[in-house]
Each structure stands twice: as C-alpha cells, then as structure tokens.
N, C-alpha and C positions, 0 to 999 in steps of 0.2 A: 651919288647919294648912298648915304648909309642904308642899310636893309634891316629890317625886323623880322624873324622867324615867327610863323604862325603856327600855334600848336593844336593839332586837329584832335584832341584828347585820346591819343591812344596811349592804354594802359601798360602802365608799368610792369615787367613781368609778365606782358600777356604771352600765350603761345603762339600768337599770329603778329609778336610787336616787329620783328625782323621784317617780316612782308608789308607790314602795315607802314613802316618807317618811310617807304617809298612815296606816301602823299603828302609827306612834309614838304610845305614850299616857303617860297619867301616874297617879300612885298616890301616895297619902296616906303619910306616914311610919308610919302605924298599920299599914295593909296589906301594907306592904314587911316590915316588922319581923315582921308574922306569917308571911309566906313565908319568911321566912330562918330561924325556927324551925321549919318543916317541913323543910327543908334539914338543920339541925342532928341530927336525931335520927331514927333511929340511924344511927350514922357511916357504915357502908357504903352506906346508901339513899342519903344525904345526895351521896355522891362520886359513886354513879352516876346522881343525877338532876341534880346538875351537870355531870357529864360528855354526858349526853341535851340538856340545854339549850343548850350551847356545841356541840354537834355533835361531841364527840370521842369515839373509840373507846376501847374498855378496854383496858388492859394487856395486851400479848400476844395480841393480835386476830388477827396474821398469823404466829404462831409454827409454825401447823401447816400453812401453805399448801404443798402438794406441789410440788417438782422433777420436770419429766418427762423420763425417760432418753431418748438418741435411737431414733429407732424410724421406718425407713422407710415403714412401713404406717400408722403412727400412727393418730390417735384422732381422731372428730368433735368441732370446737372445742365444741358443745353439751353433749357427754360431758365433755371436762375442766373445763368452766365448771361442771358440775354437782360434781364432785369438789372444786372450789375454794371454792365457795359454800358446800358443807358444811363443809369444814374452817375456815372464817371464823365461818359462824355458832356453832356449836357453842361457841367462845369469844368472841361476841359477842351478849349476852342480848337487845339491844333491835335486832337485825334480822331482819325480818319481812318475809314476802311471800309470792306463789304466782302462779297464772296465770289466764288466760281459759281454764279448762277444759282445759289441754293439758298439765299438770306432765309427765307420764310422756313426752311429746314436747321438751318443752322443758327436760328434766332440772333443775326447778326447786325439787322436794319435797325436803325437809329432811328426812333419814332418821335422824338420830340417835334416840339412848334421851332423850325427854323432849319431842322437837320437836313432836308431838301435832297435833290439827286445831282451831284456833280456831272455837267455836261459842258458844252463848248460855250452855252449861255449862262451857265449857273456855275462858275468855278469856284465860289466860296461855300458851295454846299459839303456837306460830309459823308452822304453816301456812297461809294464807287460801284458801278456795276463791271466787273472784270470779264463778264463773259464766261463761256464753258471752257477755259484756258488756267489750270493750274502753274504752269511754269509761266506764263506770261503775267500772271497774278503776282506771283513771289517776285518776279525781275522787277515790276512796278513797285511792288512795296520797297523792295531794297533801295530803289532808287530815291523813292520820298522819304527813306529813312536817312538815307546820304545827306538830303537838304535839312536833316535833323527833325520832321514831322514826327510824331507818334502814330504809329501804323498797325492794323491789322487784316487779317485775310481769313477767309474760313472755307471750309468744304467737308466733305465726308472723309473720314480716318483713310478709307480705301484708297481714296486719291491722292492722297499724299505722295504717291509713287509719282505722279505726274509731275509733282511740283519740287522734286527733289533737289534736282541742280540748283535751282536759284533760292530754296530751303539753305542747302549746303554751303552757298556762299553769303550767305547771311551770317552763317557760324564763323567763316572764314574771314570775314569783313567786320565781325565785332557789331552787328547792328542788331538793335533790341526790337526786331520785328515780333510780334505778337500771330503766332498762328491759332487758329481756333479752329480743331477735327473732332466732328461729332460722329455718331453713330457708330462708337468705337467699338464694339465687339460683336459677338453671335447674336447677342441681343438686338439687332436690326431682323431676327424672326426668318418671316416669308421670304426677305429677298434674296436670301441662299448664300453660298458661299461667294460667289463672284462680286457679292456686297459686303461680306463678312470679314473684318480686316483679323489675320492671325499672327502674320510675322511683322506687323507693323511696329508695334510699341518697341522693341526688344531693337528693329532696325533703326528708329529715331534714336532711342537712347545711345547707339552706338558714335553717332554722330558727335565728334568732340566741340565742345563749347556752346551744343544745344541742349537748353534744359526741359525737361517733358514733365507735365503735370498732371497726374489723372485723380482728382477730387472726388471723395466719396459721400459728400453731401452738399447743401446749397450754401451753409457756411465755410467749409471747406473753398469752394468756389470763388465766395465774397473776399477770403483771403488771398487765395491765388493771383485774384486780379490786383490786388494790394502788392504783392510780391514783382508780379510783371510789369507793373508800369511805374516800380522804383529803381528797374534796370536799366544801364545805361550803355551796355555793353552786348548783353546775351540775348540772343533769340531765343524765344517760350513757345515750346508746343502745348497746349492746352487741348486734354483729351475728354471728350465729354459724353455722356450716354443720351440716347434717345428714350429709354424708360426711366421712369418715377423712380428715383431712390431716396428714402427714408430719411427726414432730417433731424438728425440727434439731439435730444435733449442735452445741452451741452451745461446744465446742473448736475446732472448724473455722469457724463461723460467729459473728458479732456476738452477743453478748448480749442476752437478750429486754428487758433493761431500757430498751433503745433505745426501746422502744413508749413510754416517758415523754415523749419529742421529736416525738412524732406520726410521724416518718419516721427511719430511719437505714439507713446501708449494711450490708446483710446479709451481702453478699460481693462482694469489692471486683475490681477489676482488678490485674493483675498491678503492682506498683508503685504501686498506685492511681491509674493513669493510664489512664482507661477513654476507648473511641473512641465509647460508646453507650451510655446510660442506660436500664436497666429498670425501671419503677416499677409496683409490685403491690400490692394489699390481698389480706388472706384465703387463699381456696384457690390464686389465680391467683398467687401468690409462688412457688409451686414450679413452675409453667412457666416462670417468668422464670429460676430456677435451672438448670434442666435446658437451657432454652437457651443461659444462659452458658454452660455446658459443650461445647454444640455451636458456639457461634461462637468458643469459645477455639481447638477444632482447625482451626475455618477461617482461624485467624490474627486474629480481629476479638476485642479486649478490651472486656467489658462489666461493668459495675455493675448489681448488683441491689439495689435499695431497697426495703425493707418500709416501706410506708407506710399504716398501720392507722388514722390519724387524721390529716385535714386540719386541725381546729381545734387539736389540738395542736402542729401542727407551725408552725402561723401564730402561736403565741405565744411561738415560741424568737425568738433575736434573729437579725438579718441574717447575721452570720458563720456561725451555726451552718446556716444554710438553704442559706448559699452552700457550705458543707462537705460537705452530704450531694447537692445538684442544683448543679454548678458551672455557671456564668453561660456560661462558654464552651464547653461541651457542647453544642452544637445537635441531634445526634440523639438522638433521646429517643421512648421508645415506654412508654406507660400499657397497664395490663390489668386488666381490673375486670369480672366478670359483671353488669354491670347498665349502666343507660343512660351513655352517654358522656359526657353532658352535665357540663360543667364541669372536664375533664381539661386541656383547653387552657391553664389555668392554669399548669400543670405541667409539659405537654411544648411547648408554644406552637402558635401557630395551623398551623405545619407540622409538627408532630410527628405519631405515629400513635396513635390512640388505640382498642385493641382493645377493643369492648365490646358491648353489646346496641343495635342499630338499630332492631328490633320487638319484639315482645312474643314469648315463647318458643313451645314446642311440646310435645306429649308423646310421650316416647320415653325409652329408657335412657339415661343421663347421659353414657357414651361416645360414642353417636350425637349427641346434641345439641351435645357439646363441638368434634363434628368439623363437625358442620351450621352453629356460630355462630362458628367461627374460634377457639376455645380450644384449641390444640394446640402442642405445642412447635414444629412447622415454620413455623406462623403467625407465632410471635413471633418467629424467626429470618429470616423471610422480611419481617418489618417493620424488624428491626434493620438487615439489610442494606441495604433501602431508605433507609432514613435515611442511612446512612452514604454511600450513593451518592449523595442530596441534597445534604448539605452540603458533598461533594468537587469537585461539578460546579462 
C-alpha cells in the first residue's frame, strides 16, 4: 500500500533542520484516513485539534489583553505579566503551565473560574504543580510542547541554571516553550548574592534559538506576550522584575509595539539629533529617561533606546537597526543590572557599559543601586564622559 509523508512542521532553512529531519515519519493511507476521521467529528473539536497541531491560537485569544494606564509608581513586571497571562489563558484552552513551586512569587497561577489544578483526578485543569525541580519542569514542558500544547513554566532567574539542560533542548528541538523568570537582578535586595542573578542574562542570550525578552514596563510586558504566543518554533525566556517599574505614558513616549523589533527609540532627542545614546533593558530604562531630562538641562541631547530583546533586534534589517542606533553616534552608554558581557556589540569597545562587575550583596535596593552605580547621576556622568571622548 502506498504511503504518505507526514510533515512535522520542520522550518525551512532552520539551523537545526538537518537534525530535526530524523523526525519525519511515514504512514500508510489507511492510518492517515483513520486520523482524518478523528479530526472530522465533531466539528468544534476537529477545528481545535487542527489548530493545536498547527500551533495556531484560537480566535480572539488576545482580545482581553489589558492596556495599562500611565503610572509613575507603576507595577512590577511579574505582576503585569500575571494579569496578561490570565487574560490570554481564559480565552486559550490549550495554554497550560505552572512553576517550580513558586507560583505566588512568579505570579503565574491561573486564577479564573475553571482553571483548577491538574491532578490524577483532574486532567482537564490548567495549573501544573511541577515541584521544586526546574530540570524536570523543563523536560515536562518539552514533552507537552511536542504534543503541540502551548506551555509555560516559571521560576526565579537565578534558578534557570538548574533547568538549563531542558531549556537548551527546547532550543535545539525548536519548541515554543515559554519560560517566565522573575526576580531578575540585584533588585531582590536582602536576599543577597546567592539569589541575585548576574551572569544569567548573557548566558541565556548565548543559547542559539532562544529569544530573551526583558520588558521595561507593563505595556511592553503585554506586547511581549503577544510576540511569544505567535511563535511556533522558538522558545522564549521572559525576564521580569520583583520591584515596581513605572508605566510610561505612551502619548508622550513611543508605543510599546516597538518591542516587536527588539529595540526602539522610546524617547528621542530634540529634532531626532542626539549627541549620545542611552540604551537599557527592563528596570534600567527609567534611569535613562531620568538621565535624559537632566542632560537636556545641561544642553546635551540624548536618545533613550529601550532594548528588551537582542535576538528580536538582530532579526531586523540593517536600515531599521541603523535608524535606532545610528553608526555616526559614537557616544554610547548601556545600562543593565547584569554582567556587562556582550554590550560592546552595541556601544562599541570605547562605549560605557554600566553593569555588574562582581556578584551582588545583601542590602536594601536603594543602597545596592548606589553601591553598584545604578543611579541617574552615574548615567549622566557616563554620558558626559562619552561626549568628552568623542569630541577630543
């Protein structure tokens, strides 16, 4: 009997296409006809089954994603993420997940009516309790993703080391697993260096095929979820804060949809002609916005670039990248509460990289920011030093 090849949605020209080709299978016409019969009855379940198998979201999945109003005090990105996640999951029946025993802290518990807890007696529920075992959580997520369910797992960023093997396999296998990592920096304060991630952001960015996103406010978080849910092949690590981040007034600042390009001009210099570029991710974007105002009073025009995702930015064409980071502007400062490793790609070898050079310390957040140089004054000083360098 003749056979029919089944295409397992292997992406053309994928870096892993040769490896993944071994997953192609054949099935005889009888078996394929029997499978199609399952799809055809009843019609509603058939449509859902086909959508699942093609990694397509249900219609209207994003209709309830909130827009967050301007708020100087703001909201922690882990909290805004929890709101967005619940708004999506309520309309997306095959989106399931949980945490490595940290849902109250990562804000990933699905709380809407009927979400329930997955157990032996409740297999249709949506919350998964993986237990304190990050590697096992990642392995389970990979298995569920192979079955074409949309899945997420969460934990503290510092603990991503424990699940790195399974996370790396998700990238190799091109599985669109969503990882939500909170407590993203020395901002966890008194927990000290054992719980303060330093090298983790650059180490995650080093994994081929993994998209890392660190939003600067609640509306960037909402846009990040839109981007993540549209992916069919790429795992994503969403990096979120414990502390509150200001929610920008998007009538005065650029729209959060700029996150899709990985980096965008959040606040530009007068007439779009900056003397210096201030580039940041996550919680450090607000430092750059405040520094921009101070510099303007001193007669220096700065451009603030929010750069939530290196990977998404590198996917843009050269013209777009040049429009955000003009090559003729040599005075550049990057600001990120993580290892400085890699930022020379965007600020140059002579640019200033405000970041972590050591492990953290146990102290209140304000004291830590002062100790490690994450202050408006430090950003202003670095910008002026860069101006002096390029004009010498």
